[in-house]
N, C-alpha and C positions, 0 to 999 in steps of 0.2 A: 227728287229722284235723280239717279245718276244718268249721265248721257248714254252710257253703254251698260249692258248687263241689267242687273236689278239691285235693289237695295239690300236684299238678303245676301248677295254674293259679296258685297263690299263690307257689310256690317256697319256698326256705328263708327262715328269718328273717333280716332284715338287722339287724345289731347295731351300735349306736352307744354307745361308752363316753363317758359324760358326766363322770365323775369317778373317780379312783382315787387315794386319799391314805391316808397313815399317820396315825392318830389314837390317842388314849388311850381305852381301853375304859371306858365308863360301867359302873356296877354291874350292871345288867340284862344288858348284852352280855357282860360278864366271866363272869357266872354261866352263861349259855348256852354259852359257849365253854370252860368250866372253866378260866378265867384269873383273875387277881386284878384288882380294879378299878384302872385306870390303866395296865395292861399295854398294849403296842402291839397295835393291830389295823389291818388294811387294810379300808378302806371303799370299795366299788365300787358305782357307779350306772350303769346303762345302760338304753337303750331298745331293745326289740325291735319291729321293724316287719314287717308282712306285706303284700306287694303294695304297698309304699310307704306303708302307713298305720301310724303309731305305734300300737301295741296294748298293749304291756306295759312297765311301768317296774319294773326290778329293782333292789333294793338288796341287796348281800350283804356279809358281814363275815367276815374271815378272820384267824386268829391271825397277828399281825405277825411274829413270829420265824420261822415256817415259811414265810412268803411275802415275806421281805425282798427288796426290789428289784423287786417287781411294779410295773408302770407301765401307764398307759392306753395308751400306744403299743404296748407288748408285747401287751396284750389285743386291741387293734384290728388288729394285724398278724397274729394267729394266726387262721387260717381254719377250724381244726377245732373239735371240741367243747371247751368250756371246761374240763371236768374232765380231759380228755386233756392239755391244756396244763399244768394243775397237776401232773399226774403226770410229764410229760416235763421240764418246766422247773424244778420244785421238788422232785421226788421224793416228792410227797404223793399218796397214793392215796385217792380219795374213796370210802369204803365206805357212808357215810350222809350225807344232807343233809336238814335240816329246813326245810320251806317253810311260810311263813305267807302267806296271800293276803288282800288286802282288796279288795273290789269297790266301785267307786264308780259312781254313775249318771252317765251322760254329761250334760254341760250343753249347752244349746242357745244358745250364744253365737255371735255373728257373728265370723268370723275377722278378726284384725287384720293389715293389710297395710301 
């Protein structure tokens, strides 16, 4: 639920995929995903906006072999829940996800136009 107003006034989150690329897992990422260092992983970065205001920057990492062929266009074109797309398109059922969040203080800079 939103802090102010109600969910109907904000509507669903708008998702903008900024990046979806296949890279090699660094040691820390490999450990977290039970892979070997250097194994392929998919790195996805997207912004969630509410009522047109960019609010959340998400980075997620997926085992590359399980998500071979995942693209930014595919993610942007799927209008349902992301985990449902993973199950339907890749046969991967998400039973657990680990989230780490970092909060940063807003800066009071003038917008650049």
